[in-house]
N, C-alpha and C positions, 0 to 999 in steps of 0.2 A: 204417491211418491214417484219421483222421476226414474226412468230406466237407468240413468247414470248413477243414482244413489243405490239402487238395487245391486248394480254391478260392483260398486265399492264395498258394500256390505258382504257380498259374496267373496270378494278377495280377502276381506278381514277374516272370514270363516276359515279360509285356507291357512292363513298365517297363524290363527289361534290354534288350529289343530297341529301345526308343526311345532309350535311353542310347547304344547302340552306333552308332546313326545320328548322334547328336550328336558322339561321339568320331571317327567317320569324317569328319564334316564338318570337325572341327578339324584333321584331317590335311590335308585339301585346302586349307582356308582359311589355314593357316600355311605352305603351300608345302612340306609334309613328305611328299608322296605318294611320293617316291622316297628318303625317308630311309633305308629299307631297300631297297636296289636289287635284291634277289632274293627268291625265295619257294620253299619255306617258311622257309629260312634268311634271316636279316636281311641277310647278305652272303655271298659265296662262302667267306669265311674264318671266319665266325662265325655261330652259330645265333641269337644275341641281339645287340642293339645294344651298341656299345662307345662309350667316351668320345670316340674319334676321330670318330664319326659326328655328334656334337654334338646339339643340341636337336631337330633334324629326325628323326634316327634314334630318339631317345627317344620322340618323339610317335608316330611310326609303329609302333614296337615296342609301345608302350603300348596302342595301338588293337588290335593283334593279340592281345595278352594278354587284353584285355577280351573279345575275341571268344571266347577259350577259356572265360572265365567264363560268357558267355552260353550256350555249349554245355553246360557243367556244370549250369547252371540248368535247361536243357531236359531234360537227363538226369534231374535230380531230379524234374521234372514227370512224366516217364514212370514212374519208380519209384513216385512218389506215386499215380499213377493205377492202377498195378498192385497196390499195397498197400492201396488204398482198400477199406474194408469198408462195405457190400458192393461188390465189384468191378463196374465197368461197362465192358463191352467198347467202347462208344462213346468213352469218355474215353481208354482205352488207345490206340485207333486214332488219335485226333486228337493226342494227346501224342507218339505215335511219328512222326507226320507233321511236327510241330513240330521234333522233334529231327533228323529227316532234312534239314530245310531249312538247318540251321546249317552242316554241312560243305559243302553245295552252295554256300552263300553264300561260304564261305572259299575255295573253288576259284575262283569268279568273281573274288574279290579277288586271288588269285594271278595269274590271267590279266591282270587290270588292271595289275599291276606289270610283268609280263613284256612287255606291249604298250606300255610307256612311258606309261601313263596315257592311253590312247586315250579320247577323250571318250565314245565309244559304250560301251566297257567300264566306264567310270566310272559312266555312267548305269545300265548293267545291274547294277552292284554295289549301287547304291542301290535299284533296283527289286526286287532279290532280297530286300532287307530288308523292302520293302513286302509281298512275297509271304509271307515268314515271319510277318509280323504277322497275316495272315489266319488262319493256324493258331493263333497265340497268342490272338487274340480269340475264336475259336471254342472253344478249350480253356477259357477263362475263362467264357464264356457257358454252355457245356454243363455245366460243373461246378456251376452253380447252378440247374439245372433237371432235372426227371425225364426219363425215357427214352421217354415216350409219344410218339405221332405229333404233329407240329406242327399247331396249329389257329390260323387267322388271327383276329385280333381287330379288324381293320379291313376295309372292303370291298376286293375284289380289285384295283380300279384303284389304290388307295393302296399296296397291296403292290407293284404294278408300278412305281409312282412311286418307292417307296423304293429298289428295286433300280436304277432309272434314275439316281437321285441318286448311288448308290454307283459306278455305271459312269462318270458324269460326273466324279466326284471322281478316279477313277483316270486318266481322260483328262487332266484338269488337271495331275495330278502328272507324268504321262509327258511332256507338253509342257513342264512346268517343268524337267525334266532337260535338254531341248534348249536352253532358255533359259540354263541354267547352263553347258552345253557350249559355248555361243557367247560366254560372259561372260569376265571377267578372272581368275576363280579356278579355275585348272586343276589345282592340286596341286603344280606345279613350274614354274619360269620357262620351261623349254624345252618344256612340254607343248603339242601342237598344239590348236587350237580348231576347232570345227565351222565349215565353210565355208557358213554360212547367214546370211540377213539377220537380225541381232539384233533390230532394231526390229520386223520383221514377226513373228518367232516370239514376241516378248514380247507383241505385240498379240493374237496367237492365244491365248496363255496367259491373258491378261486376259479375252478373250471367253469362254473356257471357265469361268473363275471367275464371271463375270457370270451365265452360264447356270446354274451350280451354285447360286449364291445365289438366283436366281429360282425354281428348282425347289424349293429348300428352303423359301422363303417360301410357295410354293403348298402345300407339304406341311403346314406349320404351320397355315395357314388351313383346309385340308381336314380335318385331324385335329380341330381345334376344332369344325368344322361337324358332324362325325359323332360328336362326344363320345367320342373314342377314349380308351382307358385312359391313365392318367397317365404310365406308363413310356414309351409311344410319343411322347407330346407332349414330355416332358422331353428325350428323345433328339433330337428334331427341334430344340428350342430350343438345346440344347448344340451341335449341329452348326452351326446358324446363327451362334451366337456365335463359334465357332472360325473359321468362314469370314470373318466380318467382321474379326476380329483379323488373320487372314492377309492379307486385302486391304489393311489399313492398313500392315502391315509391308512388303508387296510394293511399294506405291506410294512409301513413304518411301525404301526402298532404291533404287528406280529413280531418284528425283529427287535422291538424294545420292551418285550414282556407285557404287552397290553396295558399301558398306563391309562388310568381312568379318564384323563382329559381327552386323549385321542379316541377312546371308545365313545365318549359323548359326541365328539365331532363326527364320528362315523355314523352314529344314530341320526344326527341332524342331516348328514349327507344322504342317508338312506331315504329319509322323508322327501328331500328335494329331488333325489333320483326318481322316486316313485311318481311324484307330481309330473316331472318331465316325461316319464314313460307314458303316463296317462294322456298327456297333451298331444303326443305324436299322432295317435290315430285320429284325434279330433281335427288336427291340422291337415289331414289328407282328404278331408271332405268339407263341403260348405253347405249351408242351408240358405235357400233363396226365400224371398218373401212369398208367403203362401198366396195362392191365387184366390181372390175374393169372388164370390158368386156375382155374375153380372145381372143386375136387376132387369127384369123383363118389363114390357109395357104395363102400365098401371091398369088394373082391372076396375072398371067402373060398374058399381052395382046396377042391376037392371032397373031398380026403382028410381035411381038417380038419372039414368039415361032416358027414362020415359017422360 
């Protein structure tokens, strides 16, 4: 398989993992979290959803089926990396890691159902998707660069700042799951909510976002000051744009009593923001073509020389 096709399949993996977050959000926002009350069967009597389960059963079962599609796409990624010519061990490893994350996420989803949509397991299910996206983004980036050792293209402090931004983005996302856990959309009317101060945790989430935006603005200014490569600057600008868009959605949903449609848009935005935050450190370094060993003079066996 050609390197170009491997890279396309890697990109499809990223898209599929974003879509499964959106479909999972639709399950929760429509109150369909227990549309299939058991796992892995949809119900004790049926493996799949039935007409008696209504729209909630169909939505939950549809999300599970799409999870299978995501797994098949990850398997295709591993096969593509294995069949790539020339084969690169680094791509095989990262695609295998991506594939391993899909069933792990499914198991967490099963635990979420069996615990009656406990807010902590619901948050863990979303964060598992965030973890899988790390492997998906790494697969896509590595499929478009050689296997040589990484070389920084910006000063070391900016490399540290890039990783700090990624860490801050993760913190904001984790706190955001607590905001959701204390909010009105639990996935089922009987789902318990987190016993925390909703206003306090929302303010903490907003503070993390403000910090993230401030660090990203600093990154943009610093990259311009050191005349960093265009790829690094574009990545920083894209991240800043996504952050500002997320901020607008977050404030509008807060002041409009958290409508389901905006919550879904915010979940989509969180996935896109995370991908952009992951790409930033990658764009502050490059990989050169690995040095190949220089063949020495051919050794002629003594028998042949005599």
